N, CA and C atoms of all chains as a GROMACS GRO file, in nm:
protein
  570
    1UNK      N    1  23.327  -1.648  -9.786
    1UNK     CA    2  23.449  -1.662  -9.696
    1UNK      C    3  23.556  -1.741  -9.765
    2UNK      N    4  23.679  -1.681  -9.758
    2UNK     CA    5  23.797  -1.746  -9.817
    2UNK      C    6  23.893  -1.786  -9.707
    3UNK      N    7  23.943  -1.918  -9.718
    3UNK     CA    8  24.040  -1.962  -9.622
    3UNK      C    9  24.179  -1.978  -9.689
    4UNK      N   10  24.286  -1.927  -9.636
    4UNK     CA   11  24.412  -1.935  -9.694
    4UNK      C   12  24.497  -2.011  -9.594
    5UNK      N   13  24.568  -2.112  -9.648
    5UNK     CA   14  24.672  -2.190  -9.575
    5UNK      C   15  24.813  -2.170  -9.641
    6UNK      N   16  24.897  -2.102  -9.574
    6UNK     CA   17  25.029  -2.072  -9.633
    6UNK      C   18  25.134  -2.135  -9.543
    7UNK      N   19  25.198  -2.238  -9.601
    7UNK     CA   20  25.288  -2.320  -9.525
    7UNK      C   21  25.437  -2.291  -9.560
    8UNK      N   22  25.515  -2.264  -9.455
    8UNK     CA   23  25.661  -2.231  -9.487
    8UNK      C   24  25.747  -2.342  -9.417
    9UNK      N   25  25.848  -2.375  -9.492
    9UNK     CA   26  25.949  -2.467  -9.443
    9UNK      C   27  26.072  -2.374  -9.416
   10UNK      N   28  26.090  -2.351  -9.286
   10UNK     CA   29  26.185  -2.254  -9.247
   10UNK      C   30  26.330  -2.315  -9.225
   11UNK      N   31  26.429  -2.237  -9.260
   11UNK     CA   32  26.571  -2.296  -9.247
   11UNK      C   33  26.591  -2.314  -9.109
   12UNK      N   34  26.683  -2.423  -9.089
   12UNK     CA   35  26.733  -2.446  -8.960
   12UNK      C   36  26.802  -2.324  -8.892
   13UNK      N   37  26.766  -2.299  -8.777
   13UNK     CA   38  26.830  -2.188  -8.701
   13UNK      C   39  26.767  -2.057  -8.729
   14UNK      N   40  26.659  -2.050  -8.817
   14UNK     CA   41  26.595  -1.923  -8.850
   14UNK      C   42  26.457  -1.916  -8.801
   15UNK      N   43  26.412  -2.007  -8.723
   15UNK     CA   44  26.280  -2.013  -8.685
   15UNK      C   45  26.236  -1.904  -8.596
   16UNK      N   46  26.321  -1.858  -8.493
   16UNK     CA   47  26.294  -1.742  -8.411
   16UNK      C   48  26.278  -1.608  -8.486
   17UNK      N   49  26.373  -1.594  -8.585
   17UNK     CA   50  26.363  -1.479  -8.670
   17UNK      C   51  26.243  -1.475  -8.752
   18UNK      N   52  26.198  -1.593  -8.801
   18UNK     CA   53  26.070  -1.595  -8.883
   18UNK      C   54  25.954  -1.558  -8.789
   19UNK      N   55  25.958  -1.606  -8.663
   19UNK     CA   56  25.839  -1.588  -8.576
   19UNK      C   57  25.840  -1.439  -8.541
   20UNK      N   58  25.949  -1.378  -8.526
   20UNK     CA   59  25.952  -1.230  -8.484
   20UNK      C   60  25.886  -1.147  -8.595
   21UNK      N   61  25.920  -1.177  -8.720
   21UNK     CA   62  25.868  -1.104  -8.838
   21UNK      C   63  25.727  -1.144  -8.858
   22UNK      N   64  25.694  -1.267  -8.838
   22UNK     CA   65  25.545  -1.316  -8.845
   22UNK      C   66  25.456  -1.239  -8.749
   23UNK      N   67  25.518  -1.214  -8.634
   23UNK     CA   68  25.429  -1.145  -8.533
   23UNK      C   69  25.391  -0.998  -8.573
   24UNK      N   70  25.495  -0.935  -8.637
   24UNK     CA   71  25.443  -0.798  -8.692
   24UNK      C   72  25.345  -0.810  -8.798
   25UNK      N   73  25.357  -0.907  -8.876
   25UNK     CA   74  25.266  -0.943  -9.002
   25UNK      C   75  25.118  -0.957  -8.938
   26UNK      N   76  25.117  -1.050  -8.822
   26UNK     CA   77  24.975  -1.085  -8.780
   26UNK      C   78  24.921  -0.958  -8.718
   27UNK      N   79  24.998  -0.892  -8.634
   27UNK     CA   80  24.944  -0.774  -8.563
   27UNK      C   81  24.887  -0.671  -8.660
   28UNK      N   82  24.960  -0.637  -8.769
   28UNK     CA   83  24.914  -0.546  -8.866
   28UNK      C   84  24.798  -0.598  -8.944
   29UNK      N   85  24.804  -0.727  -8.983
   29UNK     CA   86  24.702  -0.787  -9.074
   29UNK      C   87  24.562  -0.796  -8.998
   30UNK      N   88  24.569  -0.819  -8.867
   30UNK     CA   89  24.441  -0.837  -8.798
   30UNK      C   90  24.357  -0.700  -8.794
   31UNK      N   91  24.424  -0.591  -8.817
   31UNK     CA   92  24.360  -0.461  -8.820
   31UNK      C   93  24.296  -0.434  -8.955
   32UNK      N   94  24.328  -0.522  -9.047
   32UNK     CA   95  24.270  -0.493  -9.188
   32UNK      C   96  24.124  -0.520  -9.195
   33UNK      N   97  24.062  -0.427  -9.278
   33UNK     CA   98  23.922  -0.461  -9.301
   33UNK      C   99  23.905  -0.584  -9.381
   34UNK      N  100  23.807  -0.668  -9.356
   34UNK     CA  101  23.779  -0.792  -9.432
   34UNK      C  102  23.863  -0.907  -9.383
   35UNK      N  103  23.941  -0.890  -9.275
   35UNK     CA  104  24.022  -1.012  -9.226
   35UNK      C  105  23.938  -1.062  -9.103
   36UNK      N  106  23.897  -1.178  -9.119
   36UNK     CA  107  23.822  -1.239  -9.019
   36UNK      C  108  23.902  -1.308  -8.911
   37UNK      N  109  24.016  -1.374  -8.956
   37UNK     CA  110  24.109  -1.431  -8.859
   37UNK      C  111  24.242  -1.453  -8.932
   38UNK      N  112  24.349  -1.455  -8.855
   38UNK     CA  113  24.482  -1.456  -8.921
   38UNK      C  114  24.581  -1.501  -8.808
   39UNK      N  115  24.637  -1.614  -8.818
   39UNK     CA  116  24.732  -1.666  -8.709
   39UNK      C  117  24.845  -1.747  -8.763
   40UNK      N  118  24.943  -1.760  -8.680
   40UNK     CA  119  25.059  -1.841  -8.707
   40UNK      C  120  25.060  -1.970  -8.636
   41UNK      N  121  25.077  -2.081  -8.698
   41UNK     CA  122  25.079  -2.210  -8.631
   41UNK      C  123  25.200  -2.284  -8.657
   42UNK      N  124  25.249  -2.362  -8.558
   42UNK     CA  125  25.371  -2.436  -8.570
   42UNK      C  126  25.337  -2.592  -8.566
   43UNK      N  127  25.401  -2.662  -8.666
   43UNK     CA  128  25.381  -2.804  -8.658
   43UNK      C  129  25.430  -2.870  -8.529
   44UNK      N  130  25.351  -2.965  -8.476
   44UNK     CA  131  25.393  -3.020  -8.353
   44UNK      C  132  25.507  -3.120  -8.367
   45UNK      N  133  25.524  -3.176  -8.487
   45UNK     CA  134  25.631  -3.270  -8.507
   45UNK      C  135  25.757  -3.212  -8.575
   46UNK      N  136  25.742  -3.107  -8.649
   46UNK     CA  137  25.857  -3.035  -8.705
   46UNK      C  138  25.837  -2.887  -8.676
   47UNK      N  139  25.913  -2.829  -8.585
   47UNK     CA  140  25.898  -2.686  -8.552
   47UNK      C  141  25.937  -2.590  -8.660
   48UNK      N  142  26.005  -2.641  -8.769
   48UNK     CA  143  26.051  -2.566  -8.879
   48UNK      C  144  25.931  -2.551  -8.978
   49UNK      N  145  25.826  -2.618  -8.959
   49UNK     CA  146  25.714  -2.590  -9.045
   49UNK      C  147  25.623  -2.491  -8.977
   50UNK      N  148  25.606  -2.374  -9.031
   50UNK     CA  149  25.536  -2.268  -8.972
   50UNK      C  150  25.425  -2.218  -9.083
   51UNK      N  151  25.297  -2.213  -9.034
   51UNK     CA  152  25.186  -2.198  -9.135
   51UNK      C  153  25.090  -2.079  -9.088
   52UNK      N  154  25.072  -1.999  -9.174
   52UNK     CA  155  24.961  -1.894  -9.150
   52UNK      C  156  24.820  -1.955  -9.189
   53UNK      N  157  24.729  -1.948  -9.109
   53UNK     CA  158  24.594  -1.990  -9.141
   53UNK      C  159  24.510  -1.865  -9.132
   54UNK      N  160  24.442  -1.835  -9.246
   54UNK     CA  161  24.377  -1.704  -9.263
   54UNK      C  162  24.236  -1.720  -9.294
   55UNK      N  163  24.151  -1.621  -9.257
   55UNK     CA  164  24.015  -1.618  -9.313
   55UNK      C  165  23.984  -1.478  -9.350
   56UNK      N  166  23.926  -1.464  -9.476
   56UNK     CA  167  23.898  -1.333  -9.527
   56UNK      C  168  23.756  -1.330  -9.578
   57UNK      N  169  23.698  -1.208  -9.575
   57UNK     CA  170  23.569  -1.197  -9.614
   57UNK      C  171  23.536  -1.241  -9.753
   58UNK      N  172  23.620  -1.177  -9.832
   58UNK     CA  173  23.615  -1.209  -9.982
   58UNK      C  174  23.736  -1.187 -10.056
   59UNK      N  175  23.742  -1.206 -10.188
   59UNK     CA  176  23.859  -1.198 -10.273
   59UNK      C  177  23.918  -1.056 -10.264
   60UNK      N  178  23.830  -0.957 -10.264
   60UNK     CA  179  23.874  -0.818 -10.263
   60UNK      C  180  23.967  -0.795 -10.139
   61UNK      N  181  23.912  -0.843 -10.031
   61UNK     CA  182  23.986  -0.818  -9.906
   61UNK      C  183  24.132  -0.882  -9.906
   62UNK      N  184  24.132  -1.002  -9.970
   62UNK     CA  185  24.266  -1.075  -9.977
   62UNK      C  186  24.352  -1.004 -10.080
   63UNK      N  187  24.309  -0.959 -10.185
   63UNK     CA  188  24.383  -0.881 -10.289
   63UNK      C  189  24.432  -0.748 -10.226
   64UNK      N  190  24.349  -0.685 -10.150
   64UNK     CA  191  24.392  -0.560 -10.073
   64UNK      C  192  24.508  -0.576  -9.989
   65UNK      N  193  24.498  -0.700  -9.911
   65UNK     CA  194  24.593  -0.726  -9.808
   65UNK      C  195  24.732  -0.739  -9.879
   66UNK      N  196  24.738  -0.785 -10.006
   66UNK     CA  197  24.867  -0.804 -10.073
   66UNK      C  198  24.924  -0.680 -10.117
   67UNK      N  199  24.852  -0.577 -10.108
   67UNK     CA  200  24.908  -0.429 -10.152
   67UNK      C  201  24.946  -0.350 -10.027
   68UNK      N  202  24.933  -0.406  -9.903
   68UNK     CA  203  24.960  -0.325  -9.782
   68UNK      C  204  25.111  -0.315  -9.772
   69UNK      N  205  25.161  -0.221  -9.697
   69UNK     CA  206  25.291  -0.197  -9.669
   69UNK      C  207  25.356  -0.306  -9.593
   70UNK      N  208  25.285  -0.362  -9.487
   70UNK     CA  209  25.334  -0.465  -9.410
   70UNK      C  210  25.355  -0.597  -9.491
   71UNK      N  211  25.259  -0.631  -9.590
   71UNK     CA  212  25.264  -0.744  -9.668
   71UNK      C  213  25.394  -0.722  -9.768
   72UNK      N  214  25.403  -0.618  -9.831
   72UNK     CA  215  25.514  -0.600  -9.946
   72UNK      C  216  25.653  -0.600  -9.867
   73UNK      N  217  25.658  -0.550  -9.742
   73UNK     CA  218  25.784  -0.543  -9.673
   73UNK      C  219  25.816  -0.661  -9.600
   74UNK      N  220  25.730  -0.730  -9.548
   74UNK     CA  221  25.764  -0.854  -9.453
   74UNK      C  222  25.766  -0.991  -9.538
   75UNK      N  223  25.675  -1.003  -9.639
   75UNK     CA  224  25.673  -1.124  -9.708
   75UNK      C  225  25.806  -1.162  -9.775
   76UNK      N  226  25.882  -1.055  -9.828
   76UNK     CA  227  26.021  -1.088  -9.879
   76UNK      C  228  26.113  -1.142  -9.764
   77UNK      N  229  26.109  -1.085  -9.654
   77UNK     CA  230  26.191  -1.130  -9.548
   77UNK      C  231  26.149  -1.272  -9.501
   78UNK      N  232  26.026  -1.299  -9.497
   78UNK     CA  233  25.984  -1.442  -9.455
   78UNK      C  234  26.038  -1.534  -9.554
   79UNK      N  235  26.020  -1.503  -9.682
   79UNK     CA  236  26.062  -1.598  -9.791
   79UNK      C  237  26.217  -1.621  -9.785
   80UNK      N  238  26.291  -1.515  -9.748
   80UNK     CA  239  26.437  -1.527  -9.745
   80UNK      C  240  26.476  -1.625  -9.635
   81UNK      N  241  26.394  -1.647  -9.538
   81UNK     CA  242  26.417  -1.744  -9.429
   81UNK      C  243  26.368  -1.885  -9.463
   82UNK      N  244  26.318  -1.906  -9.566
   82UNK     CA  245  26.259  -2.039  -9.600
   82UNK      C  246  26.362  -2.127  -9.670
   83UNK      N  247  26.362  -2.245  -9.637
   83UNK     CA  248  26.450  -2.349  -9.700
   83UNK      C  249  26.415  -2.378  -9.835
   84UNK      N  250  26.284  -2.383  -9.868
   84UNK     CA  251  26.235  -2.417 -10.002
   84UNK      C  252  26.106  -2.350 -10.016
   85UNK      N  253  26.059  -2.334 -10.135
   85UNK     CA  254  25.926  -2.266 -10.158
   85UNK      C  255  25.817  -2.335 -10.077
   86UNK      N  256  25.733  -2.257 -10.022
   86UNK     CA  257  25.621  -2.313  -9.939
   86UNK      C  258  25.500  -2.356 -10.021
   87UNK      N  259  25.394  -2.394  -9.954
   87UNK     CA  260  25.266  -2.439 -10.016
   87UNK      C  261  25.164  -2.334  -9.991
   88UNK      N  262  25.104  -2.279 -10.088
   88UNK     CA  263  24.996  -2.185 -10.073
   88UNK      C  264  24.866  -2.233 -10.124
   89UNK      N  265  24.767  -2.250 -10.045
   89UNK     CA  266  24.639  -2.286 -10.100
   89UNK      C  267  24.530  -2.182 -10.052
   90UNK      N  268  24.450  -2.158 -10.152
   90UNK     CA  269  24.327  -2.063 -10.122
   90UNK      C  270  24.203  -2.153 -10.144
   91UNK      N  271  24.123  -2.149 -10.039
   91UNK     CA  272  24.012  -2.245 -10.032
   91UNK      C  273  23.884  -2.170 -10.019
   92UNK      N  274  23.776  -2.230 -10.080
   92UNK     CA  275  23.640  -2.200 -10.038
   92UNK      C  276  23.579  -2.318  -9.952
   93UNK      N  277  23.494  -2.280  -9.868
   93UNK     CA  278  23.433  -2.372  -9.767
   93UNK      C  279  23.322  -2.455  -9.840
   94UNK      N  280  23.330  -2.582  -9.834
   94UNK     CA  281  23.235  -2.666  -9.905
   94UNK      C  282  23.134  -2.723  -9.801
   95UNK      N  283  23.175  -2.755  -9.691
   95UNK     CA  284  23.088  -2.818  -9.585
   95UNK      C  285  23.138  -2.767  -9.445
   96UNK      N  286  24.458  -2.546  -7.761
   96UNK     CA  287  24.385  -2.578  -7.885
   96UNK      C  288  24.479  -2.637  -7.986
   97UNK      N  289  24.428  -2.732  -8.060
   97UNK     CA  290  24.513  -2.806  -8.164
   97UNK      C  291  24.438  -2.778  -8.308
   98UNK      N  292  24.516  -2.744  -8.396
   98UNK     CA  293  24.468  -2.718  -8.539
   98UNK      C  294  24.517  -2.828  -8.627
   99UNK      N  295  24.430  -2.896  -8.706
   99UNK     CA  296  24.467  -2.995  -8.787
   99UNK      C  297  24.438  -2.960  -8.935
  100UNK      N  298  24.533  -2.977  -9.030
  100UNK     CA  299  24.512  -2.956  -9.169
  100UNK      C  300  24.546  -3.078  -9.248
  101UNK      N  301  24.436  -3.141  -9.300
  101UNK     CA  302  24.450  -3.270  -9.372
  101UNK      C  303  24.405  -3.259  -9.510
  102UNK      N  304  24.514  -3.255  -9.594
  102UNK     CA  305  24.496  -3.225  -9.737
  102UNK      C  306  24.496  -3.346  -9.822
  103UNK      N  307  24.389  -3.356  -9.902
  103UNK     CA  308  24.372  -3.476  -9.990
  103UNK      C  309  24.390  -3.434 -10.138
  104UNK      N  310  24.461  -3.527 -10.215
  104UNK     CA  311  24.465  -3.506 -10.358
  104UNK      C  312  24.382  -3.610 -10.421
  105UNK      N  313  24.264  -3.579 -10.466
  105UNK     CA  314  24.152  -3.676 -10.497
  105UNK      C  315  24.174  -3.707 -10.646
  106UNK      N  316  24.147  -3.839 -10.675
  106UNK     CA  317  24.149  -3.882 -10.818
  106UNK      C  318  24.047  -3.813 -10.911
  107UNK      N  319  24.086  -3.787 -11.026
  107UNK     CA  320  23.998  -3.735 -11.138
  107UNK      C  321  23.880  -3.816 -11.131
  108UNK      N  322  23.763  -3.743 -11.135
  108UNK     CA  323  23.629  -3.812 -11.143
  108UNK      C  324  23.578  -3.871 -11.015
  109UNK      N  325  23.654  -3.844 -10.905
  109UNK     CA  326  23.612  -3.896 -10.768
  109UNK      C  327  23.583  -3.790 -10.668
  110UNK      N  328  23.586  -3.674 -10.722
  110UNK     CA  329  23.564  -3.555 -10.626
  110UNK      C  330  23.419  -3.557 -10.567
  111UNK      N  331  23.316  -3.586 -10.639
  111UNK     CA  332  23.183  -3.590 -10.580
  111UNK      C  333  23.168  -3.697 -10.476
  112UNK      N  334  23.218  -3.818 -10.508
  112UNK     CA  335  23.222  -3.931 -10.414
  112UNK      C  336  23.287  -3.892 -10.291
  113UNK      N  337  23.403  -3.835 -10.309
  113UNK     CA  338  23.482  -3.789 -10.181
  113UNK      C  339  23.395  -3.696 -10.103
  114UNK      N  340  23.338  -3.596 -10.167
  114UNK     CA  341  23.256  -3.493 -10.086
  114UNK      C  342  23.143  -3.556 -10.010
  115UNK      N  343  23.076  -3.651 -10.087
  115UNK     CA  344  22.958  -3.718 -10.027
  115UNK      C  345  22.995  -3.796  -9.892
  116UNK      N  346  23.118  -3.860  -9.895
  116UNK     CA  347  23.163  -3.931  -9.774
  116UNK      C  348  23.214  -3.837  -9.673
  117UNK      N  349  23.279  -3.730  -9.721
  117UNK     CA  350  23.326  -3.628  -9.626
  117UNK      C  351  23.213  -3.557  -9.550
  118UNK      N  352  23.100  -3.544  -9.621
  118UNK     CA  353  22.978  -3.478  -9.565
  118UNK      C  354  22.933  -3.564  -9.442
  119UNK      N  355  22.936  -3.692  -9.442
  119UNK     CA  356  22.894  -3.781  -9.335
  119UNK      C  357  23.001  -3.771  -9.220
  120UNK      N  358  23.127  -3.755  -9.258
  120UNK     CA  359  23.227  -3.739  -9.165
  120UNK      C  360  23.218  -3.613  -9.088
  121UNK      N  361  23.191  -3.499  -9.151
  121UNK     CA  362  23.181  -3.370  -9.086
  121UNK      C  363  23.058  -3.371  -9.004
  122UNK      N  364  22.944  -3.419  -9.054
  122UNK     CA  365  22.819  -3.419  -8.961
  122UNK      C  366  22.845  -3.492  -8.836
  123UNK      N  367  22.906  -3.604  -8.844
  123UNK     CA  368  22.922  -3.691  -8.722
  123UNK      C  369  23.033  -3.628  -8.629
  124UNK      N  370  23.137  -3.571  -8.694
  124UNK     CA  371  23.254  -3.527  -8.612
  124UNK      C  372  23.207  -3.407  -8.532
  125UNK      N  373  23.124  -3.316  -8.601
  125UNK     CA  374  23.090  -3.195  -8.526
  125UNK      C  375  23.013  -3.216  -8.398
  126UNK      N  376  22.958  -3.344  -8.378
  126UNK     CA  377  22.889  -3.368  -8.261
  126UNK      C  378  22.978  -3.423  -8.143
  127UNK      N  379  23.105  -3.443  -8.185
  127UNK     CA  380  23.203  -3.500  -8.091
  127UNK      C  381  23.236  -3.404  -7.977
  128UNK      N  382  23.252  -3.453  -7.857
  128UNK     CA  383  23.302  -3.361  -7.746
  128UNK      C  384  23.445  -3.321  -7.781
  129UNK      N  385  23.479  -3.201  -7.763
  129UNK     CA  386  23.620  -3.149  -7.783
  129UNK      C  387  23.652  -3.093  -7.919
  130UNK      N  388  23.541  -3.117  -8.015
  130UNK     CA  389  23.563  -3.062  -8.146
  130UNK      C  390  23.513  -2.923  -8.152
  131UNK      N  391  23.598  -2.826  -8.179
  131UNK     CA  392  23.563  -2.680  -8.178
  131UNK      C  393  23.516  -2.648  -8.317
  132UNK      N  394  23.576  -2.691  -8.425
  132UNK     CA  395  23.532  -2.668  -8.559
  132UNK      C  396  23.588  -2.779  -8.652
  133UNK      N  397  23.524  -2.818  -8.761
  133UNK     CA  398  23.560  -2.911  -8.847
  133UNK      C  399  23.501  -2.889  -8.986
  134UNK      N  400  23.564  -2.862  -9.085
  134UNK     CA  401  23.502  -2.834  -9.214
  134UNK      C  402  23.592  -2.891  -9.327
  135UNK      N  403  23.518  -2.897  -9.445
  135UNK     CA  404  23.595  -2.937  -9.570
  135UNK      C  405  23.602  -2.820  -9.665
  136UNK      N  406  23.719  -2.805  -9.710
  136UNK     CA  407  23.745  -2.684  -9.800
  136UNK      C  408  23.796  -2.737  -9.937
  137UNK      N  409  23.767  -2.660 -10.036
  137UNK     CA  410  23.814  -2.704 -10.176
  137UNK      C  411  23.908  -2.596 -10.231
  138UNK      N  412  24.017  -2.633 -10.288
  138UNK     CA  413  24.110  -2.534 -10.343
  138UNK      C  414  24.041  -2.469 -10.467
  139UNK      N  415  24.066  -2.336 -10.468
  139UNK     CA  416  24.003  -2.256 -10.576
  139UNK      C  417  24.061  -2.270 -10.713
  140UNK      N  418  24.189  -2.315 -10.714
  140UNK     CA  419  24.256  -2.339 -10.837
  140UNK      C  420  24.255  -2.487 -10.892
  141UNK      N  421  24.245  -2.569 -10.795
  141UNK     CA  422  24.250  -2.720 -10.834
  141UNK      C  423  24.137  -2.785 -10.747
  142UNK      N  424  24.020  -2.808 -10.805
  142UNK     CA  425  23.906  -2.867 -10.723
  142UNK      C  426  23.930  -3.008 -10.675
  143UNK      N  427  24.041  -3.073 -10.720
  143UNK     CA  428  24.067  -3.199 -10.673
  143UNK      C  429  24.146  -3.203 -10.540
  144UNK      N  430  24.187  -3.080 -10.504
  144UNK     CA  431  24.248  -3.071 -10.355
  144UNK      C  432  24.141  -3.028 -10.261
  145UNK      N  433  24.110  -3.131 -10.179
  145UNK     CA  434  24.006  -3.118 -10.073
  145UNK      C  435  24.071  -3.134  -9.935
  146UNK      N  436  24.052  -3.037  -9.852
  146UNK     CA  437  24.124  -3.028  -9.719
  146UNK      C  438  24.020  -3.006  -9.608
  147UNK      N  439  24.046  -3.088  -9.506
  147UNK     CA  440  23.983  -3.078  -9.383
  147UNK      C  441  24.060  -2.986  -9.288
  148UNK      N  442  23.992  -2.883  -9.244
  148UNK     CA  443  24.058  -2.790  -9.137
  148UNK      C  444  23.976  -2.812  -9.011
  149UNK      N  445  24.053  -2.843  -8.906
  149UNK     CA  446  23.985  -2.886  -8.788
  149UNK      C  447  24.044  -2.808  -8.656
  150UNK      N  448  23.962  -2.797  -8.565
  150UNK     CA  449  24.008  -2.745  -8.431
  150UNK      C  450  23.960  -2.836  -8.332
  151UNK      N  451  24.055  -2.868  -8.234
  151UNK     CA  452  24.021  -2.958  -8.126
  151UNK      C  453  24.069  -2.893  -7.997
  152UNK      N  454  23.992  -2.929  -7.896
  152UNK     CA  455  24.027  -2.868  -7.759
  152UNK      C  456  24.164  -2.913  -7.708
  153UNK      N  457  24.188  -3.040  -7.726
  153UNK     CA  458  24.318  -3.093  -7.679
  153UNK      C  459  24.350  -3.225  -7.758
  154UNK      N  460  24.471  -3.283  -7.727
  154UNK     CA  461  24.515  -3.398  -7.785
  154UNK      C  462  24.420  -3.512  -7.756
  155UNK      N  463  24.376  -3.525  -7.632
  155UNK     CA  464  24.279  -3.629  -7.587
  155UNK      C  465  24.156  -3.637  -7.693
  156UNK      N  466  24.101  -3.520  -7.712
  156UNK     CA  467  23.979  -3.518  -7.803
  156UNK      C  468  24.015  -3.567  -7.948
  157UNK      N  469  24.133  -3.530  -8.000
  157UNK     CA  470  24.177  -3.574  -8.133
  157UNK      C  471  24.205  -3.723  -8.128
  158UNK      N  472  24.261  -3.778  -8.023
  158UNK     CA  473  24.292  -3.915  -8.027
  158UNK      C  474  24.160  -3.992  -8.012
  159UNK      N  475  24.062  -3.944  -7.932
  159UNK     CA  476  23.932  -4.010  -7.922
  159UNK      C  477  23.856  -4.006  -8.055
  160UNK      N  478  23.871  -3.903  -8.141
  160UNK     CA  479  23.812  -3.882  -8.264
  160UNK      C  480  23.853  -4.003  -8.357
  161UNK      N  481  23.988  -4.037  -8.350
  161UNK     CA  482  24.042  -4.150  -8.431
  161UNK      C  483  23.986  -4.280  -8.398
  162UNK      N  484  23.914  -4.301  -8.286
  162UNK     CA  485  23.865  -4.428  -8.246
  162UNK      C  486  23.715  -4.437  -8.272
  163UNK      N  487  23.659  -4.328  -8.332
  163UNK     CA  488  23.506  -4.336  -8.354
  163UNK      C  489  23.477  -4.422  -8.467
  164UNK      N  490  23.355  -4.463  -8.466
  164UNK     CA  491  23.302  -4.559  -8.577
  164UNK      C  492  23.306  -4.479  -8.707
  165UNK      N  493  23.266  -4.352  -8.712
  165UNK     CA  494  23.276  -4.279  -8.844
  165UNK      C  495  23.413  -4.254  -8.889
  166UNK      N  496  23.506  -4.229  -8.804
  166UNK     CA  497  23.646  -4.219  -8.848
  166UNK      C  498  23.698  -4.350  -8.902
  167UNK      N  499  23.682  -4.456  -8.823
  167UNK     CA  500  23.745  -4.582  -8.878
  167UNK      C  501  23.674  -4.643  -9.005
  168UNK      N  502  23.550  -4.604  -9.016
  168UNK     CA  503  23.482  -4.654  -9.138
  168UNK      C  504  23.496  -4.566  -9.264
  169UNK      N  505  23.497  -4.433  -9.240
  169UNK     CA  506  23.498  -4.343  -9.355
  169UNK      C  507  23.641  -4.310  -9.411
  170UNK      N  508  23.741  -4.302  -9.323
  170UNK     CA  509  23.876  -4.262  -9.364
  170UNK      C  510  23.938  -4.365  -9.460
  171UNK      N  511  23.920  -4.494  -9.443
  171UNK     CA  512  23.964  -4.574  -9.555
  171UNK      C  513  23.891  -4.552  -9.690
  172UNK      N  514  23.762  -4.524  -9.686
  172UNK     CA  515  23.702  -4.478  -9.815
  172UNK      C  516  23.762  -4.360  -9.879
  173UNK      N  517  23.786  -4.257  -9.794
  173UNK     CA  518  23.842  -4.131  -9.847
  173UNK      C  519  23.980  -4.167  -9.903
  174UNK      N  520  24.053  -4.238  -9.832
  174UNK     CA  521  24.190  -4.272  -9.879
  174UNK      C  522  24.197  -4.343 -10.018
  175UNK      N  523  24.095  -4.433 -10.031
  175UNK     CA  524  24.078  -4.510 -10.157
  175UNK      C  525  24.058  -4.415 -10.284
  176UNK      N  526  23.994  -4.298 -10.246
  176UNK     CA  527  23.968  -4.199 -10.356
  176UNK      C  528  24.086  -4.096 -10.377
  177UNK      N  529  24.194  -4.111 -10.306
  177UNK     CA  530  24.303  -4.022 -10.316
  177UNK      C  531  24.402  -4.078 -10.430
  178UNK      N  532  24.453  -3.971 -10.508
  178UNK     CA  533  24.536  -4.012 -10.615
  178UNK      C  534  24.678  -4.047 -10.561
  179UNK      N  535  24.709  -3.986 -10.452
  179UNK     CA  536  24.851  -4.001 -10.386
  179UNK      C  537  24.829  -3.971 -10.231
  180UNK      N  538  24.923  -4.008 -10.156
  180UNK     CA  539  24.911  -3.978 -10.015
  180UNK      C  540  24.897  -3.830  -9.995
  181UNK      N  541  24.810  -3.798  -9.890
  181UNK     CA  542  24.793  -3.660  -9.853
  181UNK      C  543  24.894  -3.597  -9.771
  182UNK      N  544  24.873  -3.469  -9.725
  182UNK     CA  545  24.957  -3.414  -9.629
  182UNK      C  546  24.883  -3.385  -9.504
  183UNK      N  547  24.929  -3.435  -9.392
  183UNK     CA  548  24.865  -3.409  -9.263
  183UNK      C  549  24.965  -3.335  -9.172
  184UNK      N  550  24.905  -3.224  -9.119
  184UNK     CA  551  24.982  -3.148  -9.017
  184UNK      C  552  24.897  -3.116  -8.907
  185UNK      N  553  24.962  -3.139  -8.783
  185UNK     CA  554  24.890  -3.106  -8.666
  185UNK      C  555  24.978  -2.994  -8.594
  186UNK      N  556  24.895  -2.882  -8.573
  186UNK     CA  557  24.961  -2.750  -8.521
  186UNK      C  558  24.922  -2.710  -8.387
  187UNK      N  559  25.002  -2.632  -8.330
  187UNK     CA  560  24.975  -2.549  -8.211
  187UNK      C  561  24.978  -2.397  -8.248
  188UNK      N  562  24.883  -2.330  -8.193
  188UNK     CA  563  24.885  -2.183  -8.226
  188UNK      C  564  25.000  -2.110  -8.159
  189UNK      N  565  25.082  -2.031  -8.243
  189UNK     CA  566  25.184  -1.957  -8.189
  189UNK      C  567  25.144  -1.812  -8.158
  190UNK      N  568  25.079  -1.752  -8.259
  190UNK     CA  569  25.035  -1.608  -8.261
  190UNK      C  570  24.898  -1.602  -8.309
   0.00000   0.00000   0.00000
């Protein structure tokens, strides 16, 4: 199992637009084979920090996800709403 | 539901010691009331990045966690093994 944490620092005034696009992303991604869970989370102290937390069965499923129409069309929109580059970590479970 | 992502940047040569202490933390925390899930994850590209990903029923459960004997005794050990301050985010689920 692979865990992905993708943290975005969204521009002031662009949070709602980010969430609208993220909603489409979440809905389409949850239907993908190999996707265990996929959700969008908002920081309680800074609402401009929006983070996808994802679980994938294996690397193949994650790589396939990056080739989907929704990924290649929506990710550039999300990035255009970011104030600065986000933090992306791909994890394996230790404990 | 509250999601916590607590990312540690561990000192070179201290990863195993960090994991040993984290193991005690995970075992004790999973027994706490209000803890939905609690695990330690290692970055696939940088094994010195070790991250707790946690789910709590509510703020009260998370606050109670911070007063437990295992939290107050183990967290200072983990911090002493960190190369620099970590990133802590407390999230609510949006989508």
